[in-house]
NUNU-13173 format. One record per residue (C-alpha): residue number from 1; x, y, z negated. Coordinates in Angstrom, 2 decimals. Layout:
residues N
   nr        X        Y        Z
  NUM        X        Y        Z
...
This chain:
residues 589
   nr        X        Y        Z
    1     1.09    66.83    83.74
    2    -2.46    68.06    82.84
    3    -4.52    65.79    81.07
    4    -8.54    64.88    81.03
    5    -8.65    66.57    77.41
    6    -6.86    69.96    78.51
    7    -9.38    70.20    81.27
    8   -12.83    69.32    79.80
    9   -11.72    69.74    76.06
   10   -12.66    66.33    75.26
   11   -11.02    62.80    75.49
   12   -12.94    59.94    77.89
   13   -15.21    58.33    75.19
   14   -15.99    54.53    75.48
   15   -19.55    53.58    75.16
   16   -21.18    49.97    75.28
   17   -24.10    50.99    77.00
   18   -24.48    54.15    79.34
   19   -25.43    57.26    77.21
   20   -28.83    59.18    77.36
   21   -28.04    62.72    76.34
   22   -27.79    65.29    79.26
   23   -24.74    66.93    77.22
   24   -22.62    64.33    79.16
   25   -23.18    65.77    82.48
   26   -19.75    66.02    84.30
   27   -17.51    64.02    81.35
   28   -16.01    60.90    82.34
   29   -16.57    58.01    79.83
   30   -15.93    54.19    79.92
   31   -18.37    51.40    79.62
   32   -17.10    48.85    77.78
   33   -19.87    45.97    78.77
   34   -19.28    46.62    82.30
   35   -15.70    47.65    82.32
   36   -16.12    50.80    84.66
   37   -15.70    54.58    84.44
   38   -18.52    56.12    84.80
   39   -19.96    60.01    84.62
   40   -23.11    61.91    84.57
   41   -24.15    64.05    87.88
   42   -26.28    66.64    88.25
   43   -28.75    65.34    91.33
   44   -28.59    68.98    93.03
   45   -31.99    69.15    92.97
   46   -34.73    70.59    95.62
   47   -36.21    73.63    96.85
   48   -39.83    74.04    96.47
   49   -42.39    77.11    97.73
   50   -42.87    79.96    95.45
   51   -45.54    82.84    96.15
   52   -44.54    85.17    98.83
   53   -43.33    88.44    98.27
   54   -45.95    91.08    98.73
   55   -43.61    93.25   101.19
   56   -41.93    91.24   103.84
   57   -38.16    92.51   104.01
   58   -34.59    91.79   104.13
   59   -31.02    93.18   102.59
   60   -32.99    93.90    99.31
   61   -31.69    93.50    95.72
   62   -32.86    91.03    93.44
   63   -32.12    90.48    89.90
   64   -33.79    88.17    86.63
   65   -34.53    84.28    86.32
   66   -36.61    82.08    88.51
   67   -39.96    82.78    86.34
   68   -39.24    86.61    85.74
   69   -37.69    87.76    88.87
   70   -37.05    91.58    90.12
   71   -37.03    92.23    93.99
   72   -36.31    95.92    94.98
   73   -35.59    98.16    97.95
   74   -34.59    96.53   101.22
   75   -35.87    97.25   104.68
   76   -38.46    96.61   106.67
   77   -38.30    98.43   110.02
   78   -37.37   101.53   107.47
   79   -35.75   101.67   104.15
   80   -38.21   100.82   101.22
   81   -38.40   101.87    97.49
   82   -40.87    98.76    96.77
   83   -40.01    97.18    93.57
   84   -42.10    93.58    92.88
   85   -41.94    91.42    89.73
   86   -42.20    87.67    89.69
   87   -43.81    85.40    87.19
   88   -42.91    82.11    88.63
   89   -45.97    82.08    90.65
   90   -47.07    85.49    92.11
   91   -45.17    88.85    93.03
   92   -46.74    91.99    91.69
   93   -46.15    95.54    92.62
   94   -43.74    97.39    89.91
   95   -42.41   100.80    89.58
   96   -40.61   102.17    93.05
   97   -36.97   102.88    93.13
   98   -36.15   106.92    93.59
   99   -33.87   106.17    96.39
  100   -34.99   104.17    99.27
  101   -32.12   102.09   100.37
  102   -31.29    98.50   101.71
  103   -28.05    96.42   101.07
  104   -27.89    96.98    97.37
  105   -26.82    94.98    94.42
  106   -28.87    94.19    91.51
  107   -27.88    92.80    88.00
  108   -29.83    92.41    84.38
  109   -33.35    91.60    84.07
  110   -36.98    91.79    84.94
  111   -37.51    94.48    81.90
  112   -33.82    95.58    81.85
  113   -32.52    95.62    85.41
  114   -29.81    97.66    87.32
  115   -29.92    98.70    91.14
  116   -26.45    99.53    92.42
  117   -25.38   101.25    95.49
  118   -27.05   100.73    98.84
  119   -27.46   102.19   102.35
  120   -29.68   105.02   103.31
  121   -27.89   106.54   106.51
  122   -24.61   105.75   104.91
  123   -23.39   104.06   101.70
  124   -24.31   105.46    98.38
  125   -23.14   105.47    94.97
  126   -26.65   105.71    93.21
  127   -27.21   103.52    90.14
  128   -31.02   103.16    88.90
  129   -31.93   101.55    85.46
  130   -35.52    99.57    85.27
  131   -37.30    98.74    82.00
  132   -40.00    96.93    83.47
  133   -42.15    99.43    84.63
  134   -40.15   102.58    86.26
  135   -36.68   103.21    87.19
  136   -34.51   106.20    86.10
  137   -31.07   107.48    87.50
  138   -28.10   105.89    85.63
  139   -24.54   106.61    86.07
  140   -23.13   106.82    89.46
  141   -20.58   104.40    90.94
  142   -16.80   105.85    91.59
  143   -17.39   104.39    95.17
  144   -20.12   104.57    97.13
  145   -20.69   101.51    99.37
  146   -22.98    98.96   100.64
  147   -23.23    95.10   101.06
  148   -21.69    94.75    97.82
  149   -22.29    92.01    94.86
  150   -23.27    92.74    91.36
  151   -23.77    90.40    88.16
  152   -23.74    91.08    84.34
  153   -26.48    93.04    82.15
  154   -27.99    96.69    82.66
  155   -25.34    97.73    79.80
  156   -22.47    95.58    80.81
  157   -22.69    95.35    84.46
  158   -19.99    94.66    87.51
  159   -20.25    95.73    90.86
  160   -17.29    94.44    93.63
  161   -16.83    94.24    97.04
  162   -18.88    95.96    99.66
  163   -18.36    98.52   102.44
  164   -18.24   102.19   103.42
  165   -16.25   102.91   106.65
  166   -13.87    99.93   105.55
  167   -14.30    96.99   103.68
  168   -13.80    96.89   100.09
  169   -12.23    94.85    97.32
  170   -12.95    97.60    94.33
  171   -14.34    96.27    91.43
  172   -16.31    98.60    88.79
  173   -17.99    97.86    85.17
  174   -20.86    99.60    83.76
  175   -21.32   100.30    80.20
  176   -25.24   101.34    80.13
  177   -23.77   105.06    81.05
  178   -21.12   105.04    83.58
  179   -18.79   102.75    85.82
  180   -15.02   102.54    85.06
  181   -12.49   100.90    87.46
  182   -11.85    97.30    87.16
  183    -9.32    94.79    88.57
  184    -9.83    94.70    92.75
  185   -10.86    91.37    94.20
  186    -7.83    89.55    96.08
  187    -9.71    89.63    99.16
  188   -11.41    92.77   100.18
  189   -14.92    91.61   101.68
  190   -18.70    92.88   102.15
  191   -21.75    90.59   102.13
  192   -20.53    88.76    99.16
  193   -22.60    86.85    96.58
  194   -21.59    87.12    92.59
  195   -22.93    85.48    89.62
  196   -21.72    85.80    85.56
  197   -21.18    88.39    83.45
  198   -18.98    91.45    83.31
  199   -15.90    89.63    81.69
  200   -16.82    85.82    83.23
  201   -18.13    86.26    86.92
  202   -17.61    84.70    90.09
  203   -17.69    86.12    93.54
  204   -17.91    83.85    96.68
  205   -18.74    83.94   100.66
  206   -18.82    87.41   102.67
  207   -17.60    88.56   105.83
  208   -15.56    86.51   108.13
  209   -17.81    84.64   107.35
  210   -15.59    83.16   104.32
  211   -15.26    80.70   101.97
  212   -13.55    82.43    99.44
  213   -14.36    82.27    95.81
  214   -12.68    84.48    93.10
  215   -13.33    84.53    89.26
  216   -13.06    87.42    87.37
  217   -12.02    87.29    83.32
  218   -12.64    90.99    82.56
  219    -9.40    92.40    83.80
  220    -8.28    90.70    87.08
  221    -9.60    88.25    90.05
  222    -8.06    84.85    90.60
  223    -8.65    82.32    93.29
  224   -11.45    79.36    92.52
  225   -12.77    76.44    94.53
  226   -13.53    77.48    98.33
  227   -17.36    77.15    99.34
  228   -17.71    73.73   101.30
  229   -19.70    76.30   103.96
  230   -18.18    79.59   104.77
  231   -20.79    82.31   105.01
  232   -21.78    85.86   104.49
  233   -24.71    87.73   103.50
  234   -25.62    84.81   101.32
  235   -27.45    84.62    97.98
  236   -26.21    83.52    94.47
  237   -27.26    82.76    91.12
  238   -26.15    81.23    87.80
  239   -22.91    81.72    85.93
  240   -18.87    81.21    86.45
  241   -18.87    77.70    85.96
  242   -22.48    76.83    86.57
  243   -23.06    79.16    90.02
  244   -25.48    78.51    92.82
  245   -25.07    79.83    96.51
  246   -27.53    79.31    99.11
  247   -28.42    80.87   102.55
  248   -26.29    82.90   104.54
  249   -24.91    83.44   107.65
  250   -22.42    81.15   109.60
  251   -23.05    81.05   113.31
  252   -26.45    81.14   112.58
  253   -29.15    81.81   109.68
  254   -28.12    78.99   107.13
  255   -30.24    76.43   104.85
  256   -27.34    74.98   102.94
  257   -27.14    74.75    99.19
  258   -23.97    74.61    96.86
  259   -23.04    73.94    92.99
  260   -20.13    75.45    91.47
  261   -18.63    73.85    88.13
  262   -16.21    76.16    87.89
  263   -13.73    74.29    89.69
  264   -15.03    72.99    92.99
  265   -18.01    73.51    94.97
  266   -20.48    70.36    95.65
  267   -23.31    70.73    98.73
  268   -26.73    69.60    97.55
  269   -29.02    67.58    99.39
  270   -31.42    69.83    98.70
  271   -31.80    72.66   101.67
  272   -33.76    75.65   101.94
  273   -36.72    74.91   103.49
  274   -36.01    78.53   105.27
  275   -33.12    79.21   106.86
  276   -32.20    83.10   106.02
  277   -29.64    85.16   105.51
  278   -29.81    88.94   103.92
  279   -31.89    87.37   100.94
  280   -32.02    88.23    97.34
  281   -31.34    85.68    94.78
  282   -31.48    85.06    90.84
  283   -31.75    82.57    88.03
  284   -29.39    79.69    87.20
  285   -27.72    76.74    88.92
  286   -30.52    74.88    87.42
  287   -33.32    77.09    88.25
  288   -32.62    79.57    90.95
  289   -34.96    81.89    93.06
  290   -34.59    82.85    96.70
  291   -36.73    85.59    98.23
  292   -36.99    87.62   101.28
  293   -33.89    87.91   103.98
  294   -33.98    87.67   107.92
  295   -34.10    84.36   109.98
  296   -32.81    85.10   113.58
  297   -34.92    88.28   114.04
  298   -37.61    87.64   112.05
  299   -38.01    89.31   108.36
  300   -39.17    86.85   105.61
  301   -41.59    87.10   102.72
  302   -41.16    83.75   101.44
  303   -40.07    82.56    97.93
  304   -38.36    79.63    97.03
  305   -37.62    77.71    93.75
  306   -34.54    75.43    93.12
  307   -34.65    72.85    90.28
  308   -31.26    70.81    89.44
  309   -31.22    68.67    86.54
  310   -29.24    65.29    85.50
  311   -32.07    63.49    85.47
  312   -33.64    61.34    88.62
  313   -36.97    59.83    89.18
  314   -37.34    56.10    88.99
  315   -40.87    55.95    90.74
  316   -43.41    53.96    89.56
  317   -44.63    50.29    91.08
  318   -46.75    47.48    91.35
  319   -46.59    44.02    90.59
  320   -49.22    41.08    91.10
  321   -51.69    40.38    88.54
  322   -54.25    37.36    88.12
  323   -56.80    37.08    90.92
  324   -60.68    37.69    90.10
  325   -63.00    34.94    89.91
  326   -65.11    36.65    92.55
  327   -63.78    38.85    95.51
  328   -65.63    41.99    96.13
  329   -65.49    45.73    96.83
  330   -67.44    48.48    95.70
  331   -67.01    47.59    92.03
  332   -66.59    49.61    88.89
  333   -64.07    49.23    86.20
  334   -63.31    50.09    82.53
  335   -60.65    49.34    79.73
  336   -57.09    48.99    79.81
  337   -54.28    46.70    81.93
  338   -54.12    44.11    79.38
  339   -57.73    44.39    78.39
  340   -59.81    45.38    81.49
  341   -63.57    45.19    82.66
  342   -64.77    44.61    86.00
  343   -68.43    45.02    86.94
  344   -70.83    45.24    90.06
  345   -69.92    45.67    93.45
  346   -70.64    43.76    96.98
  347   -69.46    40.36    98.22
  348   -71.57    40.21   101.27
  349   -74.39    40.71    98.96
  350   -74.54    43.14    96.11
  351   -73.21    41.50    92.92
  352   -73.96    41.40    89.24
  353   -71.00    39.76    88.19
  354   -68.67    40.89    85.33
  355   -65.02    39.99    84.19
  356   -63.17    40.44    81.61
  357   -58.97    40.65    82.01
  358   -56.69    39.56    79.30
  359   -53.12    40.88    81.10
  360   -52.90    37.65    83.02
  361   -56.35    36.22    83.98
  362   -59.87    36.69    84.43
  363   -62.81    35.35    82.89
  364   -66.43    35.63    83.29
  365   -68.55    37.77    81.42
  366   -72.32    38.59    80.66
  367   -73.80    39.79    84.27
  368   -75.43    43.01    84.66
  369   -78.85    43.27    84.78
  370   -79.24    45.06    87.87
  371   -77.03    43.59    91.25
  372   -75.60    46.89    92.54
  373   -72.86    48.11    94.67
  374   -70.81    51.53    94.22
  375   -71.89    51.95    90.55
  376   -69.51    54.06    87.91
  377   -68.24    52.89    84.85
  378   -67.06    54.21    81.46
  379   -65.80    52.71    78.18
  380   -63.75    49.68    77.23
  381   -63.79    46.02    77.65
  382   -66.02    45.52    74.54
  383   -67.96    48.76    74.72
  384   -68.78    49.74    78.29
  385   -71.37    51.70    80.24
  386   -72.21    51.11    84.15
  387   -74.47    53.82    85.91
  388   -75.85    54.52    89.19
  389   -75.15    52.63    92.28
  390   -77.20    51.17    94.89
  391   -79.47    48.27    95.30
  392   -81.82    48.20    98.15
  393   -82.28    51.61    96.76
  394   -80.05    54.55    95.19
  395   -80.71    53.88    91.65
  396   -80.11    55.92    88.15
  397   -80.20    52.87    85.87
  398   -77.66    52.54    83.05
  399   -76.38    49.61    81.44
  400   -74.16    49.30    78.41
  401   -71.90    46.20    77.55
  402   -71.05    45.13    73.96
  403   -68.39    42.41    75.14
  404   -71.01    39.80    75.62
  405   -73.91    41.05    77.45
  406   -75.52    44.16    79.02
  407   -78.57    46.05    77.82
  408   -80.39    48.97    79.18
  409   -79.62    52.46    78.41
  410   -80.68    55.91    79.06
  411   -81.39    56.48    82.92
  412   -79.39    59.10    85.09
  413   -81.27    62.63    85.91
  414   -80.17    61.88    89.32
  415   -80.04    58.93    90.78
  416   -77.01    58.36    93.12
  417   -74.06    56.07    94.51
  418   -70.49    56.70    94.95
  419   -70.29    58.50    91.83
  420   -67.35    58.68    89.62
  421   -67.34    58.20    85.94
  422   -64.76    58.58    83.09
  423   -64.86    58.44    79.04
  424   -66.33    56.52    76.53
  425   -69.71    54.51    76.62
  426   -70.93    57.11    73.88
  427   -69.48    60.09    75.32
  428   -69.32    59.33    79.25
  429   -69.17    61.74    82.27
  430   -70.77    61.09    85.86
  431   -70.10    63.20    88.76
  432   -70.31    63.61    92.40
  433   -71.86    60.72    94.63
  434   -74.62    60.67    97.08
  435   -78.44    60.59    96.79
  436   -78.71    60.75   100.78
  437   -77.32    64.26   100.56
  438   -73.85    64.96    99.24
  439   -73.92    65.49    95.53
  440   -71.95    68.09    93.19
  441   -73.96    67.09    90.21
  442   -72.32    66.12    86.74
  443   -74.19    64.45    83.79
  444   -72.91    63.97    80.28
  445   -73.80    60.42    77.93
  446   -74.24    60.49    74.46
  447   -74.90    56.78    74.21
  448   -78.27    57.14    74.66
  449   -79.75    59.91    77.11
  450   -78.03    61.97    80.02
  451   -77.96    65.87    80.26
  452   -76.66    67.89    82.86
  453   -73.17    69.40    82.85
  454   -71.70    72.10    85.17
  455   -71.78    71.17    88.75
  456   -68.42    70.11    90.76
  457   -66.92    73.04    92.87
  458   -66.76    70.49    95.85
  459   -69.78    68.09    96.19
  460   -68.46    64.95    97.37
  461   -68.80    61.23    96.95
  462   -66.48    58.30    96.98
  463   -64.02    60.39    94.58
  464   -62.00    59.15    91.73
  465   -62.20    59.77    88.22
  466   -60.00    59.98    84.91
  467   -60.06    61.24    81.62
  468   -62.65    61.98    78.89
  469   -66.19    63.80    78.79
  470   -64.53    67.09    77.86
  471   -61.23    66.74    79.71
  472   -62.04    65.13    82.90
  473   -60.47    64.75    86.03
  474   -62.11    64.28    89.37
  475   -59.99    63.72    92.86
  476   -60.63    62.99    96.59
  477   -63.58    61.78    97.90
  478   -66.07    62.43   101.17
  479   -67.56    65.68   101.85
  480   -67.67    66.35   105.80
  481   -64.28    64.55   106.07
  482   -62.06    62.75   103.50
  483   -60.68    65.31   100.87
  484   -57.62    66.05    98.80
  485   -59.43    68.38    96.44
  486   -58.95    68.03    92.67
  487   -60.85    69.49    89.77
  488   -60.49    69.54    85.81
  489   -63.31    69.20    83.85
  490   -63.62    71.18    80.28
  491   -66.90    69.80    78.79
  492   -68.79    72.97    80.54
  493   -67.47    73.72    83.75
  494   -65.10    72.22    86.49
  495   -61.92    74.51    87.71
  496   -59.92    73.63    91.09
  497   -56.69    72.30    90.44
  498   -53.50    70.85    92.38
  499   -54.21    68.97    95.62
  500   -53.87    65.33    96.33
  501   -51.05    64.85    98.80
  502   -53.13    62.46   101.35
  503   -56.79    62.94   101.61
  504   -59.13    60.27   101.06
  505   -62.35    58.74    99.60
  506   -63.11    55.28    98.26
  507   -60.13    55.91    95.70
  508   -59.83    54.68    92.59
  509   -58.19    56.34    89.68
  510   -57.10    56.07    85.94
  511   -55.55    57.81    82.98
  512   -55.94    61.29    81.52
  513   -56.58    64.78    82.96
  514   -52.87    65.66    82.30
  515   -51.59    62.10    83.21
  516   -53.94    60.77    85.82
  517   -52.92    58.21    88.60
  518   -54.95    57.78    92.16
  519   -54.40    54.70    94.11
  520   -55.76    53.07    97.31
  521   -58.43    54.72    99.49
  522   -60.10    54.85   102.95
  523   -57.95    53.49   105.77
  524   -56.97    50.76   103.41
  525   -54.23    52.89   102.04
  526   -51.93    51.41    99.60
  527   -50.30    55.17    98.73
  528   -50.29    55.86    94.56
  529   -50.02    59.32    92.95
  530   -49.28    60.45    89.81
  531   -51.01    63.79    88.34
  532   -49.39    65.83    85.41
  533   -51.83    68.44    84.77
  534   -51.01    70.59    87.49
  535   -49.95    68.35    90.51
  536   -50.00    65.40    92.24
  537   -46.55    63.56    93.00
  538   -46.38    60.26    95.59
  539   -45.04    57.22    93.71
  540   -44.91    53.53    94.53
  541   -47.10    51.87    96.86
  542   -49.48    48.97    96.27
  543   -48.77    45.60    97.60
  544   -52.05    45.44    99.39
  545   -53.68    48.46   100.45
  546   -57.31    48.68   100.25
  547   -60.39    50.83    99.43
  548   -63.76    50.74    97.72
  549   -61.25    49.04    94.51
  550   -61.36    49.85    90.81
  551   -58.99    50.74    88.23
  552   -58.58    50.92    84.59
  553   -55.71    52.00    82.22
  554   -53.48    54.79    82.16
  555   -50.95    56.42    84.26
  556   -48.04    54.54    82.76
  557   -49.87    51.12    82.58
  558   -52.59    50.82    85.51
  559   -54.66    48.15    86.81
  560   -56.47    47.74    90.31
  561   -58.74    45.42    91.35
  562   -60.84    44.16    93.99
  563   -61.91    46.25    97.09
  564   -62.05    45.72   100.63
  565   -59.23    45.56   103.65
  566   -61.08    46.45   106.64
  567   -64.20    44.43   106.05
  568   -62.99    41.41   103.89
  569   -63.42    41.58   100.21
  570   -60.77    41.08    98.06
  571   -59.74    39.44    94.68
  572   -56.34    41.14    94.12
  573   -55.26    42.21    91.01
  574   -52.20    44.74    90.74
  575   -50.69    46.29    87.80
  576   -48.85    49.60    87.53
  577   -45.63    50.48    85.54
  578   -45.54    54.23    85.66
  579   -42.52    56.84    86.89
  580   -39.61    57.16    84.65
  581   -36.32    59.22    84.49
  582   -33.19    58.20    83.97
  583   -29.95    59.90    84.04
  584   -27.86    60.09    87.07
  585   -24.97    57.88    86.52
  586   -22.31    57.45    88.73
  587   -19.67    54.30    88.79
  588   -16.08    55.93    89.41
  589   -13.90    54.28    91.87
């Protein structure tokens, strides 16, 4: 009887608590505390859109990795020589193939690639080598063919299967100069995909369509675990013991994705957004790339990126905090989750009330000199700034708080309401708002006076802010409608970044430019989003959806307070615990 140790090279380990190392993926262990056998699973990930190919095509060749991919050849309405290079964001033109062809195979890297075989008007034996700029002729295949599979490197390549006038089982090995015969596939087929190296390869799918998987050891092919979805003309990536299969044709174009561990295939919950076959693929099981192909009768330029890990995200969540003494909307905030500050707003009339939060309850602080609605704020509980807003008119007044009372500071250059703020009392940033007309103005405060900074790219009011004076973040707001626009400030100018998932104004924010938090907003939304410096991710909702609320704290420890639900002012306070990741543990039955 084969033991677990003989299969995996390790004994079943005993742990008093679940291990935290990703190295435990796939290993069975015994949790002595819970008295259960468990394992860590890959979560099979998801596909996300990447930059589209410049040339829409199918039956193209591909190789490389997710952030350095290579696409070449294929057919539009005619065979093409086009080569494109992918940098993880966009495709750029590379050097053309010497021979226009489709249904070819690829291996190697973006700067040391192989284009193998293919179809012109017949199957061909051409091999071309790419150096990152241009293709040059390499040694010809022993057997001309198309719809074959390839893997390995430029100097140690492998080609197998395919068709001429018949379906083939032939395998050939490349040494950087010439091809020599290897062991034949046990099942002849074309339209299959491959992964791995010259001496440790895997081939799967193909004509039929079939679910057959075979593994190569540098000499001969032996049966591996079957695909769950039989298909042909599919994409592949990875290695023999860690492969990815995606797309293809069953009775129609497929979105199916499967991961291989060297023994069996597991169907992923993450499926291609674009059902397709005759596509190309490259990369790894954890970071795959799919591009081009055909959906029914339509050629595609779409690129999709696959990400898989052993971790899963636990969404951030809100919990109740102590209610404010004065219910109000349109207020501003500063400080942290356990040392917060609330000031100004509107209860039905404009308010000068200031309150301090200790992580449990609010107590009254010194009142603003000027009662006002929708001002902005910056700083901490004991060293804060309040600026702008509206009384009966839009104001430019700035006030500074010392933990006890407010005193006059330097006036904004541009009076406005519904603006956003961030930073500290002596290095504050004010941006956006409305003067009667929507404003893009940005101003920087040094603790004494305001000076002009670079304008927002998108003028707006009712936006959220986070970060510092030299590393600010502005998001959401209202122009002629609620917007998803996000911009980053570097102390001189604003640049556009990843948009919010949900457009809204009257929104609150907290955190940093690279770890921002947005919550609430117009429509009395409860939605919360986290920003990572590039893109926003939707997280756990607030218990009370509201607009014109205020925020403070960080992405991992945020504070939301006040606001309005319809016309009703709120005293509600909620505390946020940010999203976390954990290994994907599974208890075995």
